[in-house]
C-alpha positions in Angstrom: -115.7 -117.1 -65.0 -113.7 -114.7 -67.2 -111.7 -111.9 -65.6 -112.9 -108.5 -66.6 -110.5 -106.3 -68.5 -110.4 -102.9 -70.1 -108.4 -101.2 -72.9 -108.2 -97.5 -72.0 -107.0 -94.9 -74.6 -105.4 -91.6 -73.8 -108.4 -89.7 -75.2 -110.7 -91.4 -72.6 -112.2 -94.0 -74.9 -112.7 -97.4 -73.1 -113.1 -100.8 -74.6 -114.3 -103.6 -72.3 -113.5 -107.3 -72.6 -111.9 -110.2 -70.8 -108.4 -110.8 -69.6 -106.3 -112.7 -72.2 -102.8 -113.9 -71.3 -101.4 -112.4 -68.1 -103.5 -110.3 -65.7 -102.4 -106.9 -64.5 -101.7 -103.6 -66.2 -99.5 -102.7 -69.1 -98.9 -99.3 -70.9 -97.8 -98.6 -74.4 -98.8 -97.2 -77.8 -102.0 -98.7 -79.2 -101.5 -99.6 -82.9 -103.3 -102.0 -85.3 -101.9 -104.8 -87.4 -103.7 -105.9 -90.5 -102.1 -109.3 -91.0 -104.5 -112.1 -91.3 -101.8 -114.6 -90.3 -98.4 -114.5 -88.6 -99.4 -113.4 -85.1 -96.4 -115.3 -83.6 -94.0 -113.4 -85.9 -95.7 -110.2 -84.9 -95.5 -110.8 -81.2 -91.8 -111.7 -81.3 -90.7 -108.9 -83.7 -88.6 -106.5 -81.6 -89.9 -103.6 -83.8 -93.2 -103.8 -81.8 -91.4 -103.1 -78.5 -93.4 -100.4 -76.6 -96.7 -101.1 -78.4 -100.0 -102.6 -77.6 -100.9 -104.4 -80.7 -104.5 -104.6 -81.9 -105.2 -107.5 -84.4 -107.7 -106.5 -87.0 -108.3 -110.2 -88.0 -111.2 -111.3 -85.8 -110.0 -114.8 -85.0 -106.5 -115.1 -83.4 -104.8 -118.1 -81.9 -106.2 -120.8 -84.2 -102.8 -122.3 -84.9 -101.5 -122.1 -81.4 -97.9 -121.4 -80.6 -94.9 -123.4 -82.0 -91.2 -123.4 -81.3 -90.1 -122.6 -84.8 -91.6 -119.3 -85.9 -90.2 -116.9 -83.2 -88.4 -113.9 -84.7 -86.5 -113.4 -81.5 -86.0 -114.9 -78.1 -89.1 -113.5 -76.5 -92.4 -111.6 -77.0 -91.8 -107.9 -77.3 -95.2 -106.3 -77.5 -96.3 -104.5 -74.4 -99.9 -105.7 -74.7 -102.2 -107.6 -77.0 -105.8 -106.9 -78.1 -108.0 -109.5 -79.9 -111.6 -110.0 -80.7 -112.3 -113.8 -80.8 -109.5 -115.9 -79.4 -109.3 -119.6 -80.3 -110.8 -121.9 -77.7 -108.6 -124.8 -78.8 -105.6 -124.4 -81.2 -105.4 -126.8 -84.1 -102.1 -127.2 -86.0 -99.6 -130.1 -86.3 -96.8 -127.8 -85.1 -98.6 -126.3 -82.2 -97.1 -126.9 -78.8 -99.4 -124.8 -76.6 -102.1 -122.2 -76.8 -101.4 -118.5 -77.6 -103.0 -117.4 -74.3 -100.8 -119.9 -72.4 -97.7 -118.4 -74.0 -98.8 -114.8 -73.4 -99.4 -115.7 -69.7 -96.0 -117.6 -69.5 -94.2 -114.5 -70.7 -96.2 -112.0 -68.6 -97.9 -110.3 -71.5 -101.1 -108.6 -70.4 -103.8 -108.8 -73.1 -107.6 -108.4 -73.6 -110.1 -110.4 -75.7 -113.7 -109.9 -76.7 -113.0 -106.3 -77.9 -114.8 -104.9 -80.9 -111.5 -104.5 -82.8 -113.3 -103.2 -85.9 -114.6 -100.2 -84.0 -111.2 -99.8 -82.2 -109.3 -99.9 -85.5 -111.6 -97.2 -87.1 -111.1 -95.1 -84.0 -107.3 -95.4 -84.3 -107.4 -94.6 -88.0 -109.4 -91.4 -87.3 -107.6 -90.3 -84.2 -104.2 -91.8 -84.8 -102.1 -94.2 -82.8 -102.1 -93.1 -79.2 -101.0 -94.1 -75.7 -103.1 -96.7 -74.0 -103.3 -99.2 -71.2 -104.7 -102.7 -70.7 -106.0 -103.2 -67.2 -107.4 -106.5 -65.8 -108.1 -108.2 -62.5 -107.0 -106.3 -59.5 -105.5 -103.5 -61.7 -109.0 -102.4 -62.9 -109.9 -99.1 -61.5 -112.2 -96.1 -62.2 -111.9 -94.7 -65.7 -110.4 -91.4 -64.6 -107.7 -93.2 -62.6 -106.8 -95.5 -65.5 -106.7 -92.6 -68.0 -104.3 -90.8 -65.6 -102.0 -93.8 -65.7 -102.1 -93.8 -69.5 -101.4 -90.0 -69.7 -98.4 -90.4 -67.3 -96.8 -92.9 -69.7 -94.1 -91.8 -72.2 -95.2 -91.1 -75.8 -93.6 -93.0 -78.8 -92.4 -89.6 -80.1 -88.9 -89.3 -78.7 -88.7 -92.9 -77.5 -85.3 -94.5 -77.6 -86.0 -98.2 -77.7 -83.2 -99.8 -79.8 -81.0 -100.2 -76.8 -83.7 -102.2 -75.1 -84.0 -104.8 -77.8 -80.5 -105.1 -79.1 -78.2 -108.0 -78.4 -76.0 -107.8 -75.3 -72.9 -109.2 -77.1 -71.9 -109.9 -80.7 -72.7 -113.3 -82.2 -72.2 -114.9 -85.6 -74.6 -116.7 -88.0 -72.5 -118.7 -90.5 -72.9 -119.0 -94.2 -74.6 -122.0 -95.8 -72.0 -123.7 -97.8 -68.9 -121.8 -98.9 -68.6 -118.3 -97.4 -68.8 -115.6 -100.1 -69.0 -112.5 -98.0 -68.9 -111.3 -94.4 -71.4 -108.7 -93.2 -71.5 -106.6 -90.0 -75.2 -106.2 -89.0 -76.0 -103.4 -86.6 -78.7 -104.9 -84.3 -81.4 -102.2 -83.7 -84.0 -105.0 -83.3 -83.1 -107.6 -85.8 -85.4 -110.5 -86.7 -84.1 -114.1 -86.8 -85.0 -114.6 -90.4 -82.8 -111.8 -91.7 -79.4 -113.5 -91.0 -81.0 -116.7 -92.3 -81.7 -115.0 -95.6 -78.2 -113.7 -95.8 -76.8 -117.2 -94.8 -78.6 -118.8 -97.8 -76.6 -116.4 -100.1 -73.3 -117.5 -98.7 -73.0 -114.6 -96.2 -71.5 -114.9 -92.8 -73.3 -112.3 -90.6 -71.8 -110.8 -87.5 -74.6 -109.3 -85.4 -73.3 -106.4 -83.3 -74.9 -104.4 -80.4 -76.5 -101.1 -81.3 -73.9 -99.2 -79.3 -71.1 -100.6 -81.5 -68.6 -98.1 -82.9 -67.4 -97.8 -86.4 -64.2 -99.4 -85.2 -66.2 -102.4 -83.9 -67.7 -102.8 -87.3 -64.4 -102.5 -89.1 -62.8 -105.1 -86.8 -65.1 -107.6 -88.4 -63.5 -106.8 -91.8 -66.9 -106.6 -93.4 -67.6 -106.8 -97.1 -70.9 -105.0 -96.3 -72.9 -103.5 -93.5 -76.6 -104.2 -92.7 -78.9 -101.8 -90.7 -81.7 -103.8 -89.1 -85.3 -103.0 -88.3 -86.1 -101.8 -84.8 -88.5 -99.8 -82.6 -88.8 -96.2 -81.5 -88.2 -92.8 -82.9 -85.3 -92.6 -85.4 -84.5 -89.1 -84.3 -83.1 -90.5 -81.1 -80.5 -92.6 -82.9 -77.7 -90.2 -83.1 -75.1 -92.9 -82.6 -76.4 -95.2 -85.3 -76.7 -92.3 -87.7 -73.1 -91.3 -87.0 -71.9 -94.9 -87.5 -73.9 -95.1 -90.8 -72.2 -91.8 -91.9 -68.8 -93.4 -91.2 -69.7 -96.4 -93.3 -70.8 -94.2 -96.2 -67.6 -92.2 -96.0 -65.7 -95.4 -96.4 -68.0 -96.5 -99.3 -68.6 -99.9 -97.7 -71.7 -101.5 -99.3 -74.7 -100.9 -97.1 -78.3 -102.2 -96.9 -80.9 -101.0 -94.5 -84.5 -102.2 -93.8 -87.3 -100.6 -91.9 -85.7 -98.6 -89.0 -82.4 -99.0 -91.0 -84.1 -97.1 -93.9 -84.9 -94.2 -91.6 -81.3 -94.3 -90.1 -79.8 -94.1 -93.6 -82.2 -91.4 -94.6 -81.2 -89.2 -91.6 -77.5 -89.9 -92.3 -78.2 -88.6 -95.9 -79.9 -85.4 -94.5 -83.6 -86.3 -94.6 -86.0 -85.6 -91.8 -88.4 -88.1 -90.2 -91.9 -87.6 -88.9 -94.4 -89.6 -86.9 -97.2 -91.0 -89.0 -100.8 -90.8 -88.0 -101.3 -94.5 -87.6 -98.4 -96.1 -89.4 -98.1 -99.2 -91.6 -98.4 -102.5 -89.8 -99.3 -105.8 -91.6 -98.4 -108.1 -94.4 -100.5 -106.7 -97.3 -99.0 -103.3 -98.0 -98.1 -102.4 -101.6 -94.9 -100.7 -102.6 -93.8 -99.4 -106.0 -90.2 -99.6 -107.1 -89.8 -96.5 -109.3 -86.9 -97.9 -111.3 -88.9 -100.9 -112.5 -92.5 -99.9 -111.9 -93.1 -103.3 -110.2 -95.4 -103.5 -107.2 -94.4 -105.7 -104.3 -96.8 -106.8 -101.5 -94.8 -106.3 -98.4 -94.7 -106.8 -94.6 -94.2 -103.6 -92.6 -94.2 -102.3 -89.1 -93.4 -98.6 -88.7 -95.0 -95.5 -87.2 -92.3 -93.1 -88.4 -91.4 -92.3 -92.0 -88.8 -90.3 -94.0 -89.7 -86.9 -95.4 -89.6 -86.8 -99.2 -91.6 -87.4 -102.4 -91.6 -90.4 -104.8 -88.8 -90.2 -107.3 -87.2 -87.2 -105.6 -83.5 -86.8 -106.1 -81.6 -84.9 -103.5 -78.0 -83.9 -102.6 -76.5 -85.5 -99.5 -73.1 -85.3 -97.8 -72.3 -88.4 -99.8 -73.4 -87.3 -103.2 -76.8 -87.7 -104.9 -79.5 -90.0 -103.6 -83.1 -90.6 -104.5 -86.4 -91.8 -103.2 -86.6 -95.2 -104.9 -89.8 -96.7 -103.5 -93.1 -95.4 -102.3 -96.4 -96.7 -101.0 -99.3 -96.0 -103.4 -101.8 -95.9 -100.5 -100.4 -92.7 -99.1 -97.3 -91.7 -101.0 -95.1 -92.6 -98.0 -91.3 -93.0 -98.7 -90.5 -96.7 -98.8 -86.9 -96.8 -100.0 -83.7 -94.9 -100.9 -80.8 -95.5 -103.3 -77.6 -93.7 -103.3 -76.0 -92.8 -106.7 -72.4 -92.1 -105.7 -71.9 -94.5 -102.8 -73.0 -98.2 -102.6 -76.0 -97.9 -100.3 -79.7 -98.5 -100.5 -82.6 -99.2 -98.1 -86.3 -100.1 -98.0 -88.9 -99.3 -95.4 -90.4 -102.9 -95.4 -89.3 -106.4 -94.3 -87.8 -108.4 -97.2 -87.1 -111.3 -94.9 -90.9 -111.8 -94.4 -93.0 -113.9 -96.7 -95.7 -111.3 -97.5 -95.8 -111.5 -101.3 -94.7 -114.3 -100.5 -91.3 -113.6 -102.1 -91.7 -110.3 -103.8 -89.0 -108.6 -101.8 -86.4 -111.4 -101.6 -84.4 -110.1 -104.5 -83.3 -107.1 -102.4 -80.9 -109.5 -100.6 -79.5 -110.4 -104.0 -79.1 -106.7 -104.8 -77.0 -106.4 -101.6 -74.9 -109.3 -102.8 -74.4 -107.6 -106.2 -73.2 -104.4 -104.4 -70.6 -106.4 -102.5 -69.5 -108.2 -105.7 -68.9 -104.9 -107.5 -67.0 -103.6 -104.6 -64.8 -106.7 -104.5 -63.9 -106.3 -108.2 
């Protein structure tokens, strides 16, 4: 006998289904992810902290859960919504079922939902607060909607401190060390320092509250701003640290949340998108080369600006270097007068599968030029 469950949106729309994973109640922002694969990486990506993720792919859990693909030490999504969960996982690396792992980590989910209808609703109305209720937590619709409306919105949410590391740690370089990088952990994924390591970079991952003095104590050849969750407008500290890095002209590379932090340090504003970009099939155009990369993304906020726009900043001229042809969204920045650049997507992910990997090489090139 399956336990009844309900996904309740803040506008009063209710989707019924069955409990999947842990039972109980969870509250967060309902968003949809268009990736056909990679659910384990999605669930363990700290950028999804605070969100109830709806998988648009109808079948989820087919390959089970392994011990190699986690992007962090735990699942970060607040809740999980799927249509047709696998009855039995089948993959040579699988160690247990997805539903077992969700239950083990206390993640409240729901299955049997018409995710096509739900996704269309979120596209039309926008990402919104929601709750998953199952078992004893199920109540009348009005009572559940009231709980959802009492939860905090994503606009104004400061979540980087929730996902960052408690203490610094180091990922060594493969082979001979060429450079040392200080990475500000706003929600970093495990594959990022691995990508740096393969290029001979020793990465010092530092807590989000680290000061510019903490970064300089590493004696870095470069600084990395990671991905992360929440509203970039709340990150006054990270923006100030970024400004201090730019003043010292230390090579800087930012991705995802780091792109927004760099943009705000350069004087750009940010805004909340209607439903954001989440998936592994999102095109981005590099204006310098005209090349299109298929990218992995997860963001509900974006920088203000137009494709190709050049603008004055406190650190000289900068420009909007990348954009998404789907909606014109700013997808990257390059500084002209200081060694800094950023992209809105995840170059450590294998979406293209390797369309964005050269960005790490560009970071290496910046450090090489600075060392000359």
